[in-house]
C-alpha positions in Angstrom: 0.0 0.0 0.0 1.2 3.5 -0.7 2.8 5.5 2.0 1.5 9.1 2.5 3.2 10.1 5.8 5.7 12.3 4.0 4.1 15.8 3.8 6.0 16.6 0.7 4.7 13.6 -1.1 1.2 14.4 0.2 1.4 17.9 -1.2 2.7 16.4 -4.5 -0.3 14.1 -4.6 -2.7 17.0 -3.9 -1.2 19.1 -6.8 -1.3 16.2 -9.3 -4.8 15.2 -8.4 -6.1 18.7 -8.4 -4.7 19.3 -11.9 -6.5 16.1 -13.0 -9.8 17.1 -11.5 -9.5 20.5 -13.2 -8.8 19.0 -16.6 -11.7 16.5 -16.2 -14.1 19.4 -15.6 -13.9 20.3 -19.3 -15.0 16.8 -20.4 -18.8 17.3 -20.5 -18.6 20.8 -22.1 -16.3 19.4 -24.9 -18.6 16.4 -25.4 -21.6 18.8 -25.8 -19.7 21.1 -28.0 -19.0 18.3 -30.4 -22.7 17.8 -31.0 -22.4 14.2 -32.0 -24.1 10.8 -31.8 -23.3 8.9 -28.6 -21.4 6.0 -30.2 -19.5 8.2 -32.6 -18.4 10.4 -29.7 -17.4 7.5 -27.5 -15.4 5.8 -30.3 -13.5 9.0 -31.2 -12.8 10.1 -27.7 -11.6 6.6 -26.6 -9.4 5.8 -29.5 -7.9 9.3 -29.4 -7.1 8.8 -25.8 -5.4 5.4 -26.5 -3.3 7.0 -29.3 -2.0 9.7 -26.9 -1.2 7.1 -24.3 0.9 5.1 -26.8 2.7 8.1 -28.0 3.5 9.3 -24.5 4.6 5.8 -23.4 6.9 5.5 -26.5 8.5 8.8 -25.7 9.1 7.8 -22.1 10.5 4.4 -23.1 12.5 5.0 -26.2 13.5 8.6 -25.9 13.8 9.2 -22.2 14.8 5.6 -21.4 12.1 5.2 -18.6 10.6 1.7 -18.4 7.0 2.3 -17.4 4.5 -0.6 -17.5 1.3 0.1 -19.5 -0.7 -2.3 -17.4 1.2 -3.4 -14.3 0.2 -7.0 -13.7 -3.2 -8.6 -13.0 -4.2 -5.8 -10.7 -3.6 -3.3 -13.4 -5.7 -5.3 -15.8 -8.6 -5.4 -13.3 -8.3 -1.7 -12.7 -8.2 -1.2 -16.4 -11.5 -3.1 -16.8 -13.1 -0.8 -14.3 -11.9 2.3 -16.1 -12.9 0.9 -19.5 -16.5 0.1 -18.4 -16.6 3.5 -16.7 -16.0 5.2 -20.1 -19.0 3.5 -21.5 -21.4 4.1 -18.5 -20.2 7.8 -18.3 -21.0 8.5 -22.0 -24.4 6.8 -21.7 -25.1 8.9 -18.6 -24.2 12.1 -20.5 -26.5 11.3 -23.4 -29.4 10.0 -21.3 -29.8 12.4 -18.4 -29.1 16.0 -17.6 -25.6 17.3 -16.9 -26.7 18.3 -13.4 -27.8 14.7 -12.7 -24.5 13.3 -14.0 -22.3 15.6 -11.9 -24.5 15.1 -8.8 -24.4 11.4 -8.9 -20.6 11.3 -9.7 -20.1 13.4 -6.6 -20.6 10.2 -4.6 -17.4 8.8 -6.0 -15.6 10.0 -2.8 -18.2 8.4 -0.6 -18.0 5.1 -2.4 -14.2 5.2 -2.2 -14.3 5.9 1.5 -16.7 3.0 2.1 -14.7 0.6 -0.1 -11.4 1.6 1.5 -12.9 1.1 5.0 -14.3 -2.3 4.1 -11.4 -3.7 2.0 -8.4 -1.8 3.1 -9.2 -1.2 6.7 -8.7 2.6 6.2 -11.3 4.2 8.4 -11.9 7.8 7.1 -10.8 10.5 9.5 -13.6 12.4 11.1 -12.5 15.5 9.2 -12.8 13.6 5.9 -16.3 12.4 6.9 -17.4 15.9 7.7 -15.9 17.2 4.5 -17.8 14.6 2.5 -21.0 15.6 4.3 -20.4 19.2 3.4 -19.8 18.3 -0.2 -23.0 16.3 -0.5 -24.9 19.3 0.9 -23.2 21.5 -1.6 -24.0 19.2 -4.5 -27.6 19.0 -3.4 -27.9 22.7 -3.5 -26.4 22.8 -7.0 -28.9 20.4 -8.6 -31.8 21.1 -6.2 -34.6 19.0 -7.5 -32.9 18.2 -10.8 -33.0 14.4 -10.3 -36.8 14.5 -10.8 -36.3 15.7 -14.4 -33.7 13.1 -15.4 -33.9 9.8 -17.1 -33.7 6.8 -14.8 -31.4 4.9 -17.2 -29.0 7.8 -17.4 -29.0 8.2 -13.7 -28.3 4.5 -13.2 -25.4 4.8 -15.6 -24.0 7.7 -13.7 -24.2 5.7 -10.4 -22.4 2.9 -12.1 -19.6 5.3 -13.1 -19.2 6.6 -9.6 -18.9 3.0 -8.2 -16.5 2.0 -11.0 -14.3 5.0 -10.4 -14.3 4.4 -6.7 -13.4 0.7 -7.2 -10.5 1.7 -9.5 -9.2 4.3 -7.1 -9.4 1.9 -4.1 -7.6 -0.9 -6.0 -4.9 1.5 -7.2 -4.4 2.6 -3.6 -4.1 -1.0 -2.4 -1.5 -1.9 -5.1 0.7 1.1 -4.6 1.8 0.7 -8.3 2.0 3.3 -11.0 -1.4 3.1 -12.7 -1.0 6.3 -14.7 -1.3 4.7 -18.1 -4.0 2.1 -17.2 -7.2 4.2 -17.8 -5.7 5.6 -21.0 -4.7 2.2 -22.6 -7.9 0.4 -21.7 -9.9 3.2 -23.3 -9.3 1.3 -26.5 -11.8 -1.4 -25.4 -15.0 0.8 -25.2 -13.7 2.6 -28.3 -13.6 -0.6 -30.4 -17.0 -1.6 -29.0 -18.5 1.7 -30.0 -17.3 1.2 -33.6 -19.6 -1.8 -33.9 -22.5 0.3 -32.7 -22.2 3.2 -35.1 -25.3 4.2 -37.1 -25.6 3.0 -40.7 -24.4 6.5 -41.8 -21.1 6.1 -40.0 -19.6 8.8 -37.7 -22.0 11.6 -36.9 -20.1 14.4 -35.2 -20.9 18.0 -36.2 -17.7 19.5 -34.7 -15.1 16.7 -34.4 -12.3 19.1 -33.4 -13.8 19.4 -29.9 -14.0 15.7 -29.2 -10.5 15.1 -30.7 -9.0 17.7 -28.4 -10.8 16.1 -25.5 -9.6 12.7 -26.4 -6.0 13.6 -27.4 -5.2 16.1 -24.7 -7.7 16.7 -21.8 -8.8 13.1 -21.0 -5.3 11.6 -21.1 -3.9 14.4 -18.9 -6.9 14.2 -16.5 -6.9 10.4 -16.0 -3.1 10.1 -15.9 -3.1 12.6 -12.9 -6.1 11.1 -11.2 -4.8 7.5 -11.6 -1.4 8.6 -10.2 -3.0 10.3 -7.2 -3.6 7.1 -5.1 0.2 6.6 -4.9 0.2 9.6 -2.5 -3.3 10.1 -1.2 -6.0 8.0 0.3 -8.8 6.8 -1.9 -11.5 9.2 -0.4 -9.1 12.1 -0.9 -8.6 11.3 -4.6 -12.4 10.7 -5.0 -13.0 14.2 -3.7 -11.0 15.8 -6.4 -13.4 14.3 -9.0 -15.9 16.7 -7.4 -14.1 19.6 -9.1 -16.0 18.5 -12.2 -19.2 19.0 -10.2 -18.3 22.5 -9.4 -16.6 23.7 -12.6 -18.6 21.9 -15.4 -21.7 24.0 -14.8 -19.5 27.1 -14.9 -18.0 26.2 -18.3 -21.5 25.3 -19.6 -22.6 28.7 -18.4 -19.8 30.4 -20.3 -20.1 28.4 -23.5 -23.8 27.7 -23.7 -25.1 30.7 -21.8 -26.9 28.5 -19.2 -26.9 30.9 -16.3 -26.3 29.0 -13.0 -28.9 29.5 -10.2 -28.1 31.0 -6.9 -28.2 27.5 -5.4 -25.5 26.5 -7.9 -23.3 29.3 -6.9 -23.8 28.7 -3.2 -23.3 25.0 -3.6 -20.2 25.4 -5.6 -18.7 27.7 -3.0 -19.4 25.1 -0.3 -17.7 22.4 -2.3 -14.6 24.5 -3.0 -14.3 25.7 0.5 -14.8 22.2 1.9 -12.2 20.7 -0.4 -9.7 23.5 0.3 -10.2 23.3 4.1 -9.8 19.5 4.0 -6.6 19.7 1.9 -5.1 22.4 4.2 -6.0 20.3 7.3 -4.4 17.2 5.8 -1.2 19.0 4.9 -0.9 20.4 8.5 -1.6 17.0 9.9 1.0 15.3 7.8 3.6 18.0 8.7 2.8 17.7 12.4 3.1 13.9 12.2 6.4 14.2 10.4 7.8 16.6 13.1 6.7 14.3 15.9 8.3 11.3 14.2 11.6 13.2 13.7 11.5 14.3 17.3 10.9 10.8 18.5 13.8 9.5 16.4 16.1 12.3 17.8 15.1 11.9 21.4 14.1 8.2 21.9 12.6 7.2 25.2 15.1 5.0 26.9 13.2 4.2 30.0 
C-alpha cells in the first residue's frame, strides 16, 4: 500500500490530483460542443485517448529511457477493466440524463471510495474527511436542487455505475501502490472498439469533431493520468473528492459556453464544495507536517526508560 506520511509527497499528490480534476471538468462541455451521436463520440474520444497514451509511453521508453508498464500485472488489468467500463457508462449517462444529474451522482465517488477503503483496506476515514464529504454532499444537493426529478432513470443509473466503478479503480490503485497512470488511457481502447460496432448506418455523426478530438487527445489523457497517479500519494477518499471539481466547474463552463446561467443554489453549492475541499486539503497538509515533526522528534530523542 502507498505511504503518504511524508508531507512533501502528500502535497505532490494534492497538486497532481487537483490538476487532473480541473482537466476533467472540461469533459462534458467538450462532449456537448462536439454535437455528435453517442457511439461516434465514444469511439472518437476513446481511440484518441489510446493513441495519446501510446505516443507518451513510446517517448518515455525509447527517448527518455524510462521503463513504465502500460498495465502493471493482473491488478492493473482489473483496474483497467473498471476504467474501461466507466468510459461506457459515463458516456451513456451524459447522453441519457441532464448534466446536473451526472455531476451530482458522480459526486458520490468519494463516498463510495471511502466505504470501499474502509471495508477492504481497513482505512477508516478520519472524522474530518467524513465531515468534508457531508459538506460536499450538501453543496451538490444545492447545485442540482430537484434536478433528479427531471432526469432519465437509465442515465441516472449509468452515472451511479460510473461513480462506483471509479471508486473501485481508485481503491484498488491505492491498495496496489503501483503506478497506474497509463492504465485508464490504454484500456480506453476497449470501449472505443466496442463503439465502432454500434455506429449508425451512416457512420460517424459528429458536427464538430475538433472538440472531441481535443478532448480525447489532450484533456482526458492528462486528467486520468493525474487522477490515476493520485492514489500513490493520497487516500482513496481524498482522490475521490477531487473528482468533485467537475461537479463545481462543469456548470460554470457550460454557463460560459452555452449561456446557461447558474442559479443562486448552484453558486452557493459550488462555493461550499470549493471551501470544503480547500479546508480539508489544508488540514491534511498540516496533519502530515505535524506527524512528520513528531516522528523526527521521537527519532532524535528516543525514550530509553
